[in-house]
FITORBA-225006 format. One line per 5 residues: number of its first residue (from 1); their letters; for each residue x, z, y of C-alpha. Coordinates in Angstrom, 1 decimal, always signed. Example, Ala and Ser with C-alpha at 12.3 -4.5 7.8 and 13.67 -1.06 7.14 Angstrom:
// FITORBA-225006
1) AS) +12.3:+7.8:-4.5  +13.7:+7.1:-1.1 .
// end
This chain:
// FITORBA-225006
1) XXXXX) -0.1:-0.1:+0.2  +1.2:-0.9:+3.4  +0.8:+1.1:+6.9  +1.1:-1.0:+10.5  +1.0:+2.0:+12.6 .
6) XXXXX) +4.8:+2.4:+13.7  +6.6:+1.7:+10.5  +4.9:+1.1:+7.1  +5.8:+3.0:+4.0  +4.9:+1.8:+0.6 .
11) XXXXX) +5.3:+5.3:-1.5  +4.7:+6.9:-4.8  +5.6:+9.9:-6.1  +7.3:+11.3:-9.6  +7.1:+14.6:-10.9 .
16) XXXXX) +10.4:+15.7:-12.6  +9.4:+18.5:-14.9  +12.5:+18.4:-16.4  +14.1:+19.5:-13.3  +11.5:+22.4:-12.9 .
21) XXXXX) +13.8:+25.9:-13.3  +12.2:+29.3:-14.2  +12.0:+32.2:-11.6  +11.0:+35.4:-12.8  +9.0:+37.5:-10.1 .
26) XXXXX) +8.6:+40.8:-12.4  +11.6:+42.3:-14.3  +11.0:+42.8:-18.5  +12.0:+46.0:-20.0  +14.2:+45.5:-23.2 .
31) XXXXX) +11.4:+46.5:-25.6  +8.6:+44.1:-24.1  +8.8:+40.0:-24.8  +9.5:+38.3:-21.8  +6.1:+36.8:-21.7 .
36) XXXXX) +5.0:+34.0:-19.0  +4.4:+36.6:-16.5  +5.4:+34.4:-13.3  +5.0:+30.9:-11.9  +7.4:+28.7:-11.7 .
41) XXXXX) +9.7:+27.0:-8.9  +11.1:+23.2:-9.4  +11.3:+19.7:-7.1  +9.8:+16.4:-7.5  +10.9:+13.0:-6.0 .
46) XXXXX) +9.1:+10.8:-3.4  +10.1:+6.9:-3.3  +8.9:+4.6:-0.5  +9.4:+1.4:+0.9  +9.7:+1.8:+4.7 .
51) XXXXX) +8.9:-1.4:+6.9  +8.4:-2.2:+10.3  +6.6:-5.3:+11.9  +6.7:-7.2:+8.4  +10.5:-6.7:+8.0 .
56) XXXXX) +12.5:-3.8:+5.4  +14.3:-1.3:+7.6  +18.0:-1.3:+6.6  +19.4:+2.0:+8.6  +19.6:+5.8:+8.1 .
61) XXXXX) +16.5:+7.6:+9.2  +14.9:+11.1:+9.4  +11.6:+12.2:+7.6  +9.1:+15.0:+7.8  +6.6:+15.8:+5.1 .
66) XXXXX) +3.7:+17.6:+5.3  +1.1:+18.8:+3.0  -2.6:+18.8:+3.2  -5.9:+19.4:+0.7  -7.7:+16.3:+2.3 .
71) XXXXX) -6.9:+12.8:+3.4  -7.4:+13.1:+7.2  -7.6:+16.3:+9.3  -7.9:+19.8:+7.7  -5.1:+22.4:+8.1 .
76) XXXXX) -1.6:+22.1:+6.7  -0.4:+23.6:+3.5  +2.9:+26.1:+3.8  +5.6:+24.3:+6.4  +6.8:+21.1:+6.8 .
81) XXXXX) +10.0:+19.9:+5.0  +12.5:+17.8:+6.6  +14.8:+15.5:+4.9  +17.8:+14.1:+7.7  +20.0:+11.0:+6.9 .
86) XXXXX) +18.2:+9.3:+4.4  +19.5:+6.0:+3.7  +17.3:+3.2:+3.4  +18.2:+0.0:+2.1  +15.8:-3.2:+2.2 .
91) XXXXX) +13.3:-0.6:+3.3  +13.5:+1.2:-0.1  +14.6:+5.1:-0.1  +14.1:+8.3:-1.9  +14.1:+11.9:-1.0 .
96) XXXXX) +13.5:+15.2:-3.4  +11.0:+17.5:-2.4  +10.8:+21.3:-3.4  +7.9:+22.1:-4.8  +8.4:+25.9:-5.7 .
101) XXXXX) +6.6:+28.9:-4.7  +9.3:+30.1:-2.6  +9.4:+26.5:-1.0  +7.8:+25.3:+2.3  +4.8:+24.5:+0.3 .
106) XXXXX) +4.4:+27.9:-1.2  +1.8:+28.2:-3.9  -0.1:+24.9:-2.8  +0.3:+23.0:-6.5  -2.9:+25.1:-7.9 .
111) XXXXX) -4.6:+22.1:-9.6  -6.6:+20.8:-6.7  -6.1:+17.2:-4.9  -3.1:+17.1:-2.3  -2.0:+14.7:+0.2 .
116) XXXXX) +1.6:+14.3:+1.9  +1.7:+13.4:+5.8  +4.6:+11.6:+6.5  +6.5:+11.3:+9.7  +10.0:+9.0:+10.6 .
121) XXXXX) +12.3:+8.3:+13.1  +14.9:+5.7:+13.1  +17.7:+5.9:+13.5  +18.5:+9.6:+12.4  +19.1:+11.9:+15.1 .
126) XXXXX) +17.7:+9.9:+18.0  +14.1:+10.0:+19.6  +11.0:+11.5:+18.1  +9.0:+11.0:+14.9  +6.2:+8.9:+14.2 .
131) XXXXX) +3.2:+9.9:+12.3  +2.5:+7.4:+9.2  -1.0:+7.1:+8.0  -3.0:+7.3:+6.1  -1.5:+10.2:+4.4 .
136) XXXXX) -0.3:+9.3:+0.8  -2.3:+11.1:-2.5  +0.2:+12.8:-4.9  -1.0:+11.4:-8.2  -0.1:+11.8:-11.7 .
141) XXXXX) +3.7:+10.7:-12.3  +5.4:+9.5:-15.7  +6.3:+13.1:-16.5  +3.0:+14.4:-16.0  +1.8:+12.1:-18.7 .
146) XXXXX) +3.5:+14.0:-21.4  +0.7:+16.5:-21.4  -1.8:+13.4:-22.6  -3.3:+14.5:-26.2  -0.9:+14.2:-28.8 .
151) XXXXX) +2.0:+14.3:-26.6  +5.1:+17.0:-27.2  +6.5:+18.6:-24.0  +10.2:+19.8:-25.1  +12.9:+21.5:-23.0 .
156) XXXXX) +16.7:+21.9:-24.1  +16.7:+24.5:-21.2  +16.6:+28.2:-22.1  +13.2:+29.0:-20.4  +10.9:+31.5:-20.7 .
161) XXXXX) +7.9:+29.2:-21.3  +7.7:+25.2:-21.4  +4.2:+25.5:-20.1  +2.0:+28.2:-18.6  -1.6:+28.2:-17.6 .
166) XXXXX) -2.8:+30.8:-14.8  -6.3:+31.4:-13.4  -6.1:+33.2:-10.1  -9.7:+33.6:-9.9  -12.1:+36.7:-10.8 .
171) XXXXX) -13.4:+35.1:-13.7  -12.6:+32.3:-16.3  -9.8:+31.5:-18.8  -6.0:+30.5:-17.9  -6.2:+28.3:-21.0 .
176) XXXXX) -8.7:+27.1:-23.6  -8.2:+24.8:-26.6  -10.6:+23.5:-29.3  -9.6:+21.7:-32.3  -11.0:+20.7:-35.8 .
181) XXXXX) -8.2:+22.8:-37.2  -6.7:+25.2:-34.5  -7.7:+25.6:-31.3  -4.5:+26.8:-29.6  -1.5:+26.8:-32.4 .
186) XXXXX) +1.6:+28.2:-31.5  +5.2:+28.5:-33.6  +8.3:+30.3:-33.4  +11.1:+28.7:-34.3  +14.1:+31.1:-33.6 .
191) XXXXX) +16.0:+32.4:-37.2  +17.4:+35.4:-35.3  +15.6:+36.6:-32.0  +12.6:+38.2:-31.5  +10.2:+35.2:-31.2 .
196) XXXXX) +6.3:+34.6:-31.3  +4.3:+31.8:-32.4  +1.2:+33.0:-29.7  +2.0:+35.6:-27.0  -0.8:+37.0:-24.9 .
201) XXXXX) -0.9:+39.7:-22.3  -2.9:+41.5:-20.0  -3.1:+43.9:-17.5  -6.6:+45.0:-17.8  -7.1:+48.7:-18.1 .
206) XXXXX) -10.8:+48.0:-19.7  -11.2:+48.9:-23.6  -12.8:+45.3:-23.9  -9.9:+43.2:-22.7  -7.6:+41.3:-25.0 .
211) XXXXX) -4.4:+39.6:-24.7  -4.8:+37.3:-27.4  -8.6:+36.8:-28.6  -9.8:+34.6:-31.2  -13.7:+33.8:-32.0 .
216) XXXXX) -14.9:+31.3:-34.7  -19.0:+30.5:-34.2  -19.1:+29.1:-37.9  -18.1:+31.0:-41.0  -14.5:+31.1:-41.1 .
221) XXXXX) -11.6:+33.1:-39.7  -11.5:+34.1:-35.7  -7.6:+35.2:-36.0  -5.6:+33.8:-38.9  -1.9:+35.0:-39.3 .
226) XXXXX) +0.5:+33.3:-41.9  +3.7:+34.0:-42.5  +6.1:+32.8:-45.1  +8.6:+35.5:-45.3  +7.3:+38.3:-43.2 .
231) XXXXX) +4.1:+39.7:-41.8  +1.0:+37.3:-41.1  -0.4:+39.7:-38.6  +1.2:+42.6:-36.5  -0.3:+45.0:-34.3 .
236) XXXXX) +1.5:+47.3:-31.9  +0.1:+49.6:-29.2  +2.6:+51.8:-27.3  -0.4:+53.9:-25.6  -0.8:+57.1:-27.0 .
241) XXXXX) -4.4:+56.5:-27.9  -4.0:+52.7:-28.6  -4.6:+50.8:-31.9  -1.9:+48.6:-33.3  -4.7:+46.5:-34.6 .
246) XXXXX) -8.1:+47.5:-34.4  -11.2:+45.7:-36.3  -14.7:+45.3:-35.5  -17.4:+43.9:-37.6  -21.1:+43.8:-36.7 .
251) XXXXX) -22.3:+41.5:-39.4  -23.8:+43.9:-41.8  -22.9:+45.5:-45.0  -20.8:+42.8:-46.1  -18.7:+42.3:-43.4 .
256) XXXXX) -15.4:+44.2:-42.6  -13.4:+45.2:-39.5  -9.8:+45.0:-41.2  -10.1:+43.0:-44.8  -7.1:+43.1:-46.4 .
261) XXXXX) -6.6:+40.6:-49.5  -3.3:+40.4:-51.6  -2.8:+38.5:-55.0  -0.1:+40.6:-56.5  +0.9:+43.3:-53.6 .
266) XXXXX) -1.1:+45.6:-51.3  -4.3:+44.5:-49.6  -3.5:+46.7:-46.7  -0.3:+49.2:-46.4  +0.0:+52.0:-43.4 .
271) XXXXX) +3.1:+53.1:-42.8  +4.1:+55.7:-40.4  +6.9:+58.5:-40.1  +4.8:+61.1:-38.1  +1.1:+60.4:-37.9 .
276) XXXXX) -1.5:+58.7:-40.4  -0.6:+55.6:-42.2  -4.3:+54.5:-42.2  -7.1:+55.9:-40.3  -10.7:+54.5:-41.0 .
281) XXXXX) -13.3:+55.6:-39.4  -17.3:+54.4:-40.1  -20.5:+55.8:-38.7  -22.6:+53.9:-41.6  -20.2:+52.2:-43.7 .
286) XXXXX) -17.1:+52.8:-45.3  -14.2:+54.1:-43.3  -11.6:+52.4:-45.3  -12.3:+49.8:-48.4  -9.6:+48.5:-50.6 .
291) XXXXX) -9.9:+45.8:-53.4  -7.2:+44.5:-55.3  -7.1:+42.6:-58.8  -3.9:+43.8:-60.2  -2.7:+46.4:-58.3 .
296) XXXXX) -3.8:+49.1:-56.1  -6.8:+48.9:-53.7  -5.3:+51.3:-51.1  -1.8:+52.3:-50.6  -1.1:+54.7:-48.1 .
301) XXXXX) +2.8:+55.9:-47.2  +4.1:+58.6:-44.9  +7.1:+60.2:-44.2  +5.5:+63.7:-43.3  +1.9:+63.4:-42.6 .
306) XXXXX) -1.2:+61.5:-44.3  -0.4:+58.3:-45.8  -4.1:+57.4:-45.6  -6.6:+59.1:-43.4  -10.1:+58.2:-43.8 .
311) XXXXX) -13.3:+59.8:-41.9  -16.8:+59.0:-42.1  -20.1:+60.6:-40.4  -22.1:+59.1:-43.3  -20.7:+57.1:-45.6 .
316) XXXXX) -17.4:+57.0:-47.5  -14.0:+58.1:-45.3  -11.9:+56.1:-48.0  -13.2:+54.2:-50.6  -10.7:+52.0:-53.2 .
321) XXXXX) -12.3:+49.8:-55.9  -9.9:+47.9:-58.6  -11.0:+46.0:-61.6  -8.6:+47.1:-63.7  -6.1:+49.7:-62.3 .
326) XXXXX) -6.6:+52.8:-59.5  -9.1:+52.5:-56.9  -7.0:+54.9:-54.9  -3.7:+55.6:-55.8  -1.8:+58.7:-53.9 .
331) XXXXX) +2.0:+59.3:-54.6  +4.0:+62.1:-52.8  +7.6:+63.1:-53.1  +6.9:+67.0:-51.9  +3.6:+67.2:-51.5 .
336) XXXXX) +0.0:+66.6:-52.2  -0.4:+62.5:-53.6  -4.3:+62.7:-52.4  -6.3:+65.2:-50.4  -10.1:+65.4:-49.5 .
341) XXXXX) -12.0:+67.3:-47.8  -15.3:+67.1:-46.9  -18.5:+69.3:-46.2  -20.2:+68.2:-49.4  -17.0:+67.5:-51.2 .
346) XXXXX) -13.5:+67.1:-50.9  -12.9:+64.2:-53.6  -15.3:+62.7:-55.4  -14.2:+60.4:-58.6  -16.8:+57.8:-60.2 .
351) XXXXX) -16.3:+55.9:-63.5  -18.6:+53.6:-65.7  -16.7:+54.5:-69.0  -13.6:+56.5:-68.4  -12.2:+59.4:-66.0 .
356) XXXXX) -13.7:+60.0:-62.5  -10.9:+61.7:-61.5  -7.3:+62.1:-63.2  -4.8:+64.0:-62.1  -0.9:+63.9:-63.5 .
361) XXXXX) +1.8:+66.1:-62.5  +5.5:+66.1:-63.9  +6.1:+69.7:-62.9  +3.2:+71.3:-61.3  -0.6:+70.9:-61.3 .
366) XXXXX) -2.5:+67.8:-62.2  -5.4:+68.9:-60.1  -5.9:+72.2:-58.1  -9.2:+72.7:-56.5  -9.4:+75.2:-53.5 .
371) XXXXX) -12.7:+76.4:-52.0  -13.1:+78.8:-49.4  -17.1:+78.9:-49.2  -20.1:+79.2:-51.8  -18.7:+76.6:-53.8 .
376) XXXXX) -16.4:+76.4:-56.9  -12.8:+75.2:-56.4  -13.6:+72.5:-59.4  -17.1:+71.9:-60.5  -17.6:+69.1:-63.0 .
381) XXXXX) -21.0:+68.2:-63.9  -22.6:+66.1:-67.1  -25.7:+64.9:-68.2  -24.6:+63.8:-71.7  -23.1:+65.7:-74.5 .
386) XXXXX) -19.7:+65.8:-73.2  -18.4:+68.5:-71.5  -18.8:+69.0:-67.8  -15.0:+70.1:-67.7  -12.3:+70.1:-70.3 .
391) XXXXX) -8.8:+71.1:-70.4  -6.5:+69.9:-73.0  -2.8:+70.9:-74.2  -1.1:+68.2:-76.3  +2.3:+68.5:-77.6 .
396) XXXXX) +4.3:+70.9:-79.1  +4.4:+73.1:-76.0  +2.8:+76.5:-75.3  +0.5:+75.6:-73.0  -3.1:+76.4:-72.2 .
401) XXXXX) -5.8:+73.8:-72.9  -7.6:+75.8:-70.0  -6.7:+78.9:-67.8  -8.5:+81.4:-65.7  -7.3:+84.0:-63.8 .
406) XXXXX) -8.8:+86.1:-60.9  -7.2:+88.6:-58.8  -10.6:+90.8:-58.7  -13.2:+89.0:-60.2  -13.6:+87.3:-63.4 .
411) XXXXX) -11.0:+84.8:-64.6  -13.7:+83.0:-66.8  -17.5:+82.9:-67.2  -19.7:+81.2:-68.9  -23.3:+81.1:-68.8 .
416) XXXXX) -26.3:+79.0:-70.3  -29.9:+78.9:-70.2  -30.3:+77.9:-74.3  -27.0:+77.7:-75.6  -23.8:+79.9:-76.1 .
421) XXXXX) -22.1:+81.3:-72.9  -18.7:+80.5:-74.7  -18.1:+78.9:-77.9  -14.2:+79.5:-79.7  -13.1:+77.4:-82.5 .
426) XXXXX) -10.0:+79.2:-83.6  -8.8:+82.6:-83.5  -9.6:+85.0:-80.2  -6.9:+87.4:-79.0  -8.1:+90.0:-76.4 .
431) XXXXX) -5.5:+92.6:-74.6  -8.2:+94.5:-72.8  -11.4:+96.0:-73.6  -14.4:+93.9:-75.3  -17.8:+94.9:-73.6 .
436) XXXXX) -21.2:+93.7:-75.6  -24.7:+95.0:-76.7  -23.9:+93.6:-80.1  -21.0:+93.1:-81.7  -21.5:+90.8:-84.7 .
441) XXXXX) -19.7:+89.0:-87.4  -21.2:+85.9:-88.7  -20.1:+83.7:-92.1  -21.6:+81.3:-94.2  -23.9:+83.0:-96.6 .
446) XXXXX) -22.2:+83.2:-99.6  -25.3:+82.3:-102.1  -26.3:+79.4:-99.8  -23.7:+78.3:-97.5  -24.9:+74.9:-97.0 .
451) XXXXX) -28.1:+76.6:-95.4  -27.7:+80.2:-94.2  -25.4:+82.5:-92.2  -25.0:+85.8:-93.2  -24.3:+88.4:-90.0 .
456) XXXXX) -23.2:+92.2:-90.0  -23.2:+94.3:-87.1  -20.3:+96.7:-86.5  -20.1:+100.4:-86.2  -20.4:+101.9:-83.0 .
461) XXXXX) -19.0:+105.0:-82.0  -18.5:+107.1:-78.6  -14.7:+107.4:-79.4  -12.2:+105.0:-80.2  -12.4:+105.7:-84.0 .
466) XXXXX) -10.4:+104.4:-86.9  -11.8:+104.5:-90.4  -9.6:+104.5:-93.4  -10.6:+104.7:-97.2  -9.5:+104.1:-101.0 .
471) XXXXX) -9.5:+105.7:-104.5  -7.0:+108.0:-105.8  -6.7:+109.2:-109.6  -6.2:+113.0:-110.0  -3.0:+114.2:-112.0 .
476) XXXXX) -3.2:+116.7:-115.0  -3.1:+119.7:-112.6  -6.6:+117.8:-110.7  -4.8:+116.6:-107.9  -3.6:+113.5:-105.8 .
481) XXXXX) -1.2:+112.9:-103.1  -2.6:+110.0:-100.8  +0.0:+108.3:-98.7  -0.8:+106.6:-95.6  +1.2:+103.9:-93.2 .
486) XXXXX) +4.3:+105.5:-91.5  +2.5:+104.3:-88.5  -0.6:+106.2:-89.2  +0.0:+109.6:-87.0  +1.6:+108.0:-84.2 .
491) XXXXX) -1.9:+106.0:-83.9  -4.4:+108.3:-85.0  -5.3:+112.3:-84.4  -8.2:+114.6:-84.9  -8.8:+113.5:-88.2 .
496) XXXXX) -12.0:+113.7:-90.5  -12.3:+113.8:-94.3  -14.7:+112.8:-96.6  -14.5:+113.1:-100.8  -17.0:+111.8:-103.6 .
501) XXXXX) -16.2:+112.2:-107.3  -16.7:+109.1:-109.0  -18.1:+108.8:-112.9  -18.2:+112.5:-113.2  -19.5:+115.6:-111.1 .
506) XXXXX) -16.6:+117.2:-109.0  -18.0:+120.1:-107.2  -14.5:+121.4:-107.0  -12.9:+118.7:-104.8  -11.4:+119.8:-101.5 .
511) XXXXX) -8.4:+118.8:-99.2  -5.6:+120.9:-100.4  -3.6:+119.6:-97.5  -4.1:+117.8:-94.5  -2.4:+114.9:-92.8 .
516) XXXXX) +1.1:+115.7:-92.4  +4.0:+113.0:-92.5  +1.6:+110.2:-92.9  +0.1:+111.9:-96.3  -2.6:+114.5:-97.6 .
521) XXXXX) -3.3:+116.0:-100.7  -6.7:+116.4:-102.8  -7.3:+119.1:-105.3  -10.2:+120.7:-107.2  -10.6:+117.8:-109.7 .
526) XXXXX) -10.9:+117.0:-113.5  -7.7:+115.5:-114.6  -7.4:+111.7:-114.9  -10.7:+111.6:-112.6  -11.1:+109.1:-109.8 .
531) XXXXX) -11.9:+110.2:-106.1  -13.2:+108.2:-103.4  -11.9:+109.1:-100.3  -12.8:+108.2:-96.2  -10.5:+109.3:-93.1 .
536) XXXXX) -11.3:+108.9:-89.9  -9.0:+109.2:-87.0  -9.0:+108.7:-83.0  -6.7:+106.7:-81.4  -4.2:+108.4:-79.1 .
541) XXXXX) -1.7:+105.7:-78.7  -0.4:+105.0:-75.3  -2.8:+102.3:-74.6  -5.7:+104.6:-75.5  -4.4:+107.6:-73.7 .
546) XXXXX) -4.0:+105.2:-70.3  -7.5:+103.5:-71.2  -9.7:+106.3:-72.3  -13.5:+105.3:-73.3  -15.8:+106.1:-70.6 .
551) XXXXX) -19.0:+106.5:-72.2  -21.4:+107.0:-69.1  -20.5:+104.0:-66.6  -22.2:+103.8:-63.2  -23.0:+100.3:-62.4 .
556) XXXXX) -21.4:+98.3:-59.8  -23.2:+97.8:-56.6  -23.5:+94.0:-57.2  -25.1:+94.9:-60.5  -27.3:+98.0:-59.4 .
561) XXXXX) -31.0:+97.0:-60.1  -30.1:+94.4:-62.9  -30.5:+94.8:-66.6  -28.0:+93.8:-69.4  -31.3:+93.6:-71.8 .
566) XXXXX) -34.2:+93.4:-69.4  -37.5:+95.0:-71.5  -39.9:+92.9:-69.7  -40.4:+89.3:-68.8  -41.1:+90.7:-65.0 .
571) XXXXX) -37.3:+91.6:-65.4  -36.1:+88.5:-66.6  -35.2:+87.6:-63.2  -33.3:+90.4:-62.5  -30.7:+90.2:-65.7 .
576) XXXXX) -27.0:+90.7:-64.9  -26.3:+87.2:-65.9  -29.0:+85.9:-63.5  -26.5:+85.2:-60.6  -24.5:+82.7:-62.8 .
581) XXXXX) -27.8:+81.4:-64.1  -28.9:+80.8:-60.2  -25.7:+79.1:-59.5  -26.8:+76.1:-62.2  -27.7:+73.5:-59.6 .
586) XXXXX) -28.4:+69.9:-59.8  -25.6:+67.5:-59.6  -25.0:+65.3:-56.8  -26.3:+62.0:-56.7  -23.8:+59.2:-58.3 .
591) XXXXX) -22.2:+57.1:-55.7  -22.9:+53.7:-55.3  -20.0:+50.6:-56.2  -20.2:+48.4:-53.2  -18.5:+45.8:-55.0 .
596) XXXXX) -17.5:+42.6:-52.3  -19.9:+40.0:-52.6  -16.9:+37.5:-53.4  -14.6:+38.3:-56.2  -11.2:+38.5:-55.4 .
601) XXXXX) -10.3:+35.5:-57.2  -12.8:+33.4:-54.9  -10.9:+34.8:-52.1  -8.2:+34.1:-53.0  -8.9:+30.6:-53.7 .
606) XXXXX) -10.7:+30.4:-50.1  -7.3:+31.8:-48.3  -5.3:+29.1:-50.4  -7.7:+26.4:-48.7  -7.2:+27.9:-45.5 .
611) XXXX) -3.2:+27.9:-46.0  -3.5:+24.4:-47.0  -5.4:+23.1:-43.9  -2.5:+24.6:-42.3 .
// end
């Protein structure tokens, strides 16, 4: 185009993007990545043809360049740039103008239309400047064409960012990408330095603001991270109450705030040196849900605190499911592998065909239960013929299948509404006293062992009495010395005697010498006759002396008003064992297992399809 006012200028503009250099206006800390936080400074070249009255100029001239947002009139943007002593040959000239934010034009290039106002004086240094009309519109240049679809922008310079999109308004997006595969795709190629495929930063203090936000309006993934050698997605927060990764799902019971899937390792792993490895919180669903086809559904590790911590107001704080391994597996080097706390149950295990809760320890306790309220430390329920709680000792050791220890209460209490409170198959050893209303023995009936029992009651006494008997044969003098065990007098004292003649009367029988040195003498009988004798004693061994039998005992306050054998049905509820019977309650409801809608194999196939599309 030509201008016939004063001089004529035929001009065009070339943006030299490769000549742009980066200037950062804010410092970056050593711990934060140097993201695109500033505008750039750079230059562009203006070339034109200067003619006068149709004749090309050959001279040295001075030029002035001013920037406007309109073709005519309006206010100048920034200040004027001057190019002195410009060599014009055959009318053609070239000048380099500063387009940086700190240059004369300032932050003028924000995406709107711009026009250059040009003034010239020839020869240079003489006379005044002549303004040329019309103003020259700044249009796209060859380097700007590298932004067309499918083009690649490269730079060999060590710049922070090749491209930065900035929205200086109060709303809107800095960069929007649409694509059939990826709307925005970023890749960091550095093999040694800290690099990011996509990096977003925001200065907003709003909890709903996001540095990077991904949204899928269909059924796919909002944000997908893929790494061939390390983490697909990493979240980090330096705020005291911030979350490294925060997931929200509003799609119903089949949706998850954070979902982790692994074909051979861990779906989700949380690791912390002092806090909580993984924390799950839910108002109605699962705080943390883990599923694995071959390994642990959820695994947590911590150096000094909780490997996994889950909290829920109505659902499961932590729920783990595994098709062929442990739903939740806790391992600790020095403390508890898995710990549960809850107002209605600290920990609950459920299994359809195996063990609900399994505890194992190499040198400690497999399972320990502690309760400070009105409930047992360990409580077992069963609705079948299997035991609610079972203890088993295997191997050649001397451990106990079940052991009960109490400081002031009962070590073991058994209660049954229709069966036996206790069943023992084998010998029973008691080091203390046995209290019972009746002490029987029961054996298979000798005459009908297949269909009947034979029962006898024990002989009762108000003292720790022992009974010994035997048959003695009198010598030719009508006497017999009965020798007793060498421990007899050490165990017994206060002896009583009874003699009965056998096969013939023995009215003259008597005890000629009482027990001394563990023997006594019978006399007054017929030579060669038999005598049945019985001796009773009262124990005076150290245990009996230290623990004398109290014949009449006042009931403890907790048992007063109750009865060992209530005499009427009206008193049945006041039996001593009623306090144990009253604790028999209905078992808690069995939790529902929410298996994912898609099996792990289908999820794995879906993940593979997504990877192939990359």
